[in-house]
N, C-alpha and C positions, 0 to 999 in steps of 0.2 A: 712253049708258053701255053698257059691255060686259056680256055675260051673267055671272050669278053662278054660281060653282061652289063645291063643298064638298069637304072632305077625304073621300077614298074614291071620288070620281067617277072614272069611266074616261073619258079624253079622248084626242083625236087632234090633232096639230099637224104643220105642214110644217117640215122641217129641210133642211139642205144635202144630206142623204142620202136625202131623200124623206119620205113620211109616216111618223110615229112615233106609237105609242100607249103610254099609260101611265096610272098612277093618281096622283091628287093626294095628296101626303103632308103638305103644309103650305100654309096661306094666310097671306100677309104683308100687313099693313095699315099698316105703318110702314117707313120706309127701313131697308134691311138690306144688309150686306156679303155678296156672293155671288161666289165665285171671283175675289176681288181687286177687284171693282167695287162701287160703291154703286148699289143698285137702288132707285129712287124708287117708293114705294108709299103708298097712303092708303086710308081706308075706302071712298072713292068709286072708287078705281082700284087694286084689290089686284093682287098678283102671286102666282103659284102655283108651288110646287115640285112637280115631277112626276117620278116614278120610271118609267123606260122598262120596258115589259114584256119586251123582248128582251135588253137589255144591262144593266139595273139602273143605268144612267147617270141622274144627277139633273140636270134642266134647270129653268129658271125662265122663265115666260112670263106675259104679261098675258092677261086673259080674252078679249080680242079675237082672239088667235092660236089659241084652243082651240075645239074642237067636241066635244060629248058624243058618246060612242060607245054 
């Protein structure tokens, strides 16, 4: 199981543009529509909305792609 994160945690992930850092703004535990796609989430495998520190872009990732900063 991936690490658990909470709203407000500062995290880092790898994107096409390199490493990005941001703050978790929402934790999803049920399937959700995000940017036109259904993201499959559950209590055991949540996904997190993260606001980039640099660009204010909102991304969504599973816990396995994130590292606490």
